[in-house]
C-alpha positions in Angstrom: -53.7 64.1 -1.7 -51.5 61.9 -3.8 -48.4 61.3 -1.6 -45.6 60.9 -3.3 -41.6 61.3 -2.1 -38.8 62.1 -4.3 -36.0 61.1 -3.4 -32.4 62.7 -4.6 -29.5 60.8 -4.1 -25.7 61.9 -4.5 -23.7 59.3 -5.3 -20.2 58.1 -5.0 -19.5 54.7 -6.1 -22.1 52.9 -6.0 -22.9 50.3 -8.9 -26.3 49.5 -7.3 -27.7 52.4 -8.7 -26.8 51.5 -12.2 -24.6 54.6 -13.2 -21.0 54.4 -14.1 -19.0 55.5 -10.2 -17.4 59.0 -10.3 -14.6 58.4 -7.7 -15.0 61.2 -6.1 -15.5 61.5 -2.1 -17.6 63.9 0.0 -15.1 66.7 1.4 -16.5 69.9 3.0 -17.5 71.7 -0.2 -19.4 68.6 -1.3 -21.1 68.1 2.2 -21.9 72.4 2.6 -23.4 71.9 -1.3 -25.7 69.2 -0.3 -27.2 71.0 2.7 -27.7 74.2 0.7 -29.6 71.9 -1.9 -31.9 70.7 1.0 -32.6 74.5 2.2 -32.9 75.6 -1.5 -35.3 73.0 -2.9 -37.3 72.8 0.3 -38.3 76.5 0.1 -40.4 76.1 -3.5 -43.5 76.3 -2.7 -44.2 75.1 -6.3 -41.9 71.7 -6.0 -42.2 70.5 -1.9 -45.4 71.0 -0.2 -45.3 73.3 3.1 -41.1 72.7 3.1 -41.4 69.4 4.1 -37.5 67.6 3.4 -35.8 65.2 5.2 -32.5 65.5 5.0 -29.7 64.0 7.1 -26.9 66.6 6.6 -28.7 69.2 7.7 -29.8 67.8 10.7 -26.3 66.7 11.6 -25.1 69.9 10.9 -28.0 71.4 13.8 -26.9 69.0 15.5 -23.5 69.3 16.0 -23.2 73.0 14.9 -20.0 74.6 13.7 -18.4 71.4 13.4 -20.0 70.8 10.1 -18.6 70.6 7.4 -15.9 67.9 8.3 -12.5 68.0 7.1 -13.1 64.8 4.9 -15.1 62.1 4.6 -13.7 59.4 7.1 -14.7 62.2 9.7 -18.4 62.7 7.7 -19.0 58.9 8.2 -18.0 58.6 12.2 -20.2 61.8 12.5 -23.2 60.5 10.7 -22.5 56.7 12.5 -22.6 59.1 16.2 -25.4 60.7 15.2 -27.7 58.0 14.4 -27.3 56.6 17.4 -27.8 60.0 19.4 -31.0 61.3 21.6 -31.1 64.0 18.6 -31.6 61.4 16.1 -34.1 59.7 18.4 -36.0 62.8 18.7 -36.4 62.8 14.8 -37.9 58.9 14.2 -40.2 59.9 16.9 -41.7 63.4 15.8 -41.2 62.3 12.2 -42.5 58.7 10.9 -40.1 56.9 8.7 -37.5 59.9 9.4 -34.5 57.2 9.3 -36.1 55.8 6.0 -36.8 58.8 3.7 -33.3 60.1 4.3 -29.9 58.5 5.3 -26.5 57.1 3.6 -25.2 53.7 2.3 -22.0 52.5 3.3 -19.5 50.1 1.6 -16.9 49.6 4.1 -15.2 52.6 5.4 -16.4 54.9 2.6 -20.2 56.4 1.8 -21.2 55.2 -1.4 -24.6 57.4 -1.3 -26.4 60.1 0.6 -30.0 60.3 0.1 -32.7 63.0 0.9 -36.3 62.9 0.4 -38.8 65.8 -0.3 -42.8 65.5 -0.2 -43.8 66.3 -3.9 -47.4 65.4 -3.3 -49.8 66.4 -6.4 -53.3 67.1 -6.4 -56.2 64.2 -5.7 -57.5 64.9 -9.2 -54.0 63.7 -11.3 -53.8 60.5 -13.1 -51.6 57.9 -13.3 -50.6 59.1 -17.0 -47.8 60.4 -18.7 -49.1 63.8 -19.5 -50.8 64.6 -16.2 -47.4 63.5 -14.0 -44.9 65.5 -16.2 -46.7 68.8 -15.5 -45.4 68.1 -11.7 -42.2 66.4 -12.8 -40.6 68.9 -15.3 -40.5 71.8 -12.8 -39.0 69.5 -9.9 -36.5 68.2 -12.8 -35.6 71.2 -13.5 -35.3 72.3 -10.2 -32.9 69.4 -9.0 -30.4 69.7 -12.1 -30.3 73.6 -11.4 -28.5 72.7 -8.1 -27.1 69.1 -9.4 -25.5 70.2 -13.0 -25.2 74.1 -12.1 -22.0 75.2 -11.3 -20.7 74.2 -8.3 -23.4 71.2 -8.1 -22.7 67.8 -6.8 -23.9 65.5 -9.2 -27.3 63.6 -7.7 -29.8 61.7 -9.1 -33.5 61.6 -9.2 -34.3 58.2 -7.8 -36.6 55.7 -6.9 -34.4 53.7 -4.4 -35.2 54.6 -1.1 -34.6 52.0 1.5 -37.0 48.8 1.1 -39.9 50.2 4.0 -40.2 53.3 2.1 -43.2 53.9 1.3 -44.0 56.1 -2.2 -46.6 56.3 -5.0 -43.2 56.3 -7.2 -45.6 58.1 -9.9 -42.7 59.1 -11.8 -41.7 56.0 -12.2 -44.9 54.8 -14.0 -44.6 57.5 -16.2 -41.8 56.7 -17.5 -43.3 53.0 -18.1 -46.3 54.5 -19.3 -44.1 56.4 -21.9 -42.2 53.3 -22.9 -45.4 51.3 -23.4 -46.9 54.5 -25.8 -43.8 54.1 -27.8 -44.4 50.3 -27.8 -48.3 50.3 -28.1 -47.6 52.2 -31.7 -45.1 50.1 -32.8 -47.1 47.0 -31.9 -50.6 48.7 -34.4 -47.9 48.9 -37.1 -46.9 45.4 -36.7 -50.5 44.1 -36.1 -51.4 45.9 -39.4 -48.2 44.9 -41.2 -49.1 40.9 -40.4 -53.0 41.7 -40.6 -51.8 42.5 -44.1 -49.8 39.3 -44.8 -52.9 37.2 -43.3 -55.4 38.9 -45.9 -53.0 38.3 -48.8 -52.9 34.4 -47.9 -56.9 34.3 -47.3 -58.0 36.4 -50.8 -55.0 35.5 -52.5 -54.5 38.9 -53.6 -52.3 41.7 -52.9 -54.5 44.5 -53.8 -57.7 43.8 -52.4 -56.1 43.1 -48.4 -54.6 47.1 -49.3 -58.1 48.4 -49.4 -59.0 46.7 -46.5 -56.2 48.2 -44.4 -57.4 51.5 -44.8 -60.4 50.0 -43.1 -59.1 49.0 -40.6 -56.8 51.5 -39.4 -59.6 54.3 -39.9 -61.5 52.2 -37.4 -58.5 52.0 -34.9 -57.9 55.8 -35.1 -61.4 56.3 -34.2 -61.8 53.7 -31.6 -58.4 55.9 -29.9 -60.5 59.1 -30.2 -63.7 58.0 -28.9 -61.5 55.9 -25.7 -59.7 59.3 -25.2 -62.4 61.6 -25.5 -64.2 59.5 -22.8 -61.7 61.0 -20.1 -59.3 57.7 -20.4 -55.8 58.2 -20.2 -52.9 56.3 -21.9 -51.7 53.9 -19.2 -51.4 50.1 -18.8 -54.7 49.4 -19.8 -54.6 51.1 -23.0 -51.8 50.3 -24.3 -52.7 46.8 -24.1 -56.6 47.0 -25.4 -55.1 48.9 -28.2 -53.7 45.8 -29.7 -56.6 44.1 -29.1 -58.7 46.5 -31.3 -56.8 45.9 -33.9 -57.1 42.5 -33.7 -60.8 42.9 -33.4 -61.2 45.3 -36.3 -59.9 42.7 -38.7 -62.5 40.6 -38.6 -65.3 43.0 -40.0 -63.1 43.9 -43.2 -61.3 40.1 -43.8 -64.8 38.8 -44.7 -65.7 41.4 -47.1 -62.7 41.4 -48.9 -62.6 37.2 -49.1 -65.9 37.4 -50.5 -65.4 40.2 -53.1 -62.2 38.7 -54.5 -64.1 35.3 -55.0 -67.0 36.9 -56.8 -66.6 37.1 -60.9 -68.1 40.3 -62.5 -67.8 44.2 -62.3 -66.4 46.1 -59.5 -69.7 47.0 -58.8 -70.8 43.9 -59.3 -68.4 42.0 -57.2 -69.1 44.5 -54.3 -72.8 44.1 -54.0 -72.3 39.9 -54.1 -70.2 40.7 -50.8 -72.2 42.5 -49.3 -75.6 39.6 -50.0 -73.0 36.9 -49.1 -71.6 38.1 -45.9 -73.3 41.5 -44.9 -75.7 39.9 -42.7 -72.9 37.7 -40.9 -70.4 41.0 -41.3 -74.0 42.7 -39.2 -74.4 40.0 -36.9 -70.6 39.8 -35.7 -70.8 42.9 -34.9 -73.4 42.9 -32.9 -72.5 39.9 -30.8 -69.5 41.3 -30.0 -70.7 44.9 -28.8 -73.3 43.2 -27.2 -70.8 40.9 -24.9 -69.0 44.6 -24.3 -72.3 46.1 -23.4 -72.3 44.6 -19.3 -68.3 45.4 -19.8 -68.7 49.1 -19.9 -71.0 49.5 -17.1 -68.4 47.4 -14.5 -68.2 50.1 -11.4 -65.2 48.8 -9.4 -62.9 47.3 -12.3 -61.5 50.0 -14.2 -60.4 47.9 -16.8 -63.5 45.4 -17.5 -65.1 49.0 -18.4 -62.4 50.7 -20.4 -62.7 47.3 -22.2 -66.2 47.3 -22.7 -65.6 50.5 -24.1 -62.6 49.5 -26.2 -64.6 46.6 -27.9 -67.8 48.1 -28.0 -66.6 51.1 -30.2 -64.8 48.8 -32.4 -67.8 46.6 -32.6 -69.2 50.4 -33.7 -66.5 51.7 -36.0 -65.9 48.0 -37.8 -68.8 47.7 -39.1 -69.5 51.6 -40.0 -66.3 51.8 -42.0 -66.5 48.1 -43.8 -69.8 49.8 -45.0 -69.4 53.4 -45.4 -65.4 52.8 -46.7 -64.6 49.7 -47.8 -67.4 48.8 -49.9 -67.6 52.1 -51.7 -63.4 51.8 -52.2 -64.2 48.2 -53.8 -66.8 49.8 -56.0 -64.3 52.6 -57.0 -61.0 50.9 -57.4 -61.5 47.1 -56.5 -59.9 44.6 -58.6 -61.4 42.9 -61.2 -60.9 39.7 -62.8 -57.6 38.2 -61.6 -55.7 41.5 -61.3 -53.6 41.6 -58.6 -54.2 37.8 -57.8 -50.8 36.1 -56.3 -51.1 33.0 -58.7 -51.3 35.4 -61.9 -47.9 37.2 -60.3 -46.2 34.1 -59.8 -47.4 32.8 -63.7 -46.3 36.6 -65.3 -42.4 36.3 -63.1 -42.0 32.4 -64.3 -42.8 33.7 -67.8 -40.2 37.0 -67.6 -37.9 34.7 -65.9 -37.9 32.1 -69.0 -37.8 35.0 -71.2 -35.2 36.4 -69.8 -32.6 32.9 -69.8 -31.4 32.1 -73.0 -33.1 29.3 -75.0 -31.8 25.6 -74.6 -29.3 24.9 -78.0 -29.3 28.6 -78.7 -25.4 29.2 -78.2 -23.6 29.7 -81.3 -21.7 26.5 -83.1 -18.0 26.6 -82.6 
């Protein structure tokens, strides 16, 4: 089982949680509600394994009986301090590992700034650290907590990775949010990489149309690489977010040589594309072979997941890069590739200069007074 502890923190005025202070105190109604929250949440077998929960106010209530809840926060604080020095609290620490780390309270001067409880939200061993997998357990737990904390009469609380420094937790919920952010950044990085690739190809070929066809080939390569990787049961994680951008950069290598050679040849579209195949086709194949060959040993790494995933990424990029270069890019050149100096930057620059000169009034053309 994947051990995972989830903390529910009830906040009063605690800036370290990066929340705006609520300014409320832990009065008798809040105390009772927090204790009831623990009982309701721990009784949900879908979210809490075996009803295992660590709740400081519930243990305090069992210890003092009818004296709970207390009339004000000062009385509650005094009772908590006394409770943590009692024999009952020592028994709890002896019977439950890390009890004092999973539940407790935070004091700032003479006031309580936070109370925190922990619940055993252990996940099955097959759950991978991927947003889609973790959210299947996070969403029901989030809904259950919100129903108590945000419902009628609820005391505001937060699901947090706070916990005392020595508390142990897999923090899968933290990684879920992190990986979701990485996913958005990875998509943005792919878009930026394609734009930069286009600019680089324009500078290499000095043509604005040839790179546009090359980007179609590069985009197709990246799409098929991702489809292959995820079909191999890899999940979108930190490794994938890095390797996606690497794959985009590697896929440019095959298109740039064919594009540059095509643009430098005279003749019709078909002649230019044929010359590109004859000129650099074998070199492009050799580059794909050496790149893919270097990835083969990585693909069989047994104990290094990143190396194995990197090998599959690179091998897929080499295979699909060469495939789309010859079955997509070259046919596109033959069908709709620019001929002559059509789309060349120099021609566009000359045309813009002529248009500007034509729009400017000729010298001495102003009428005489």
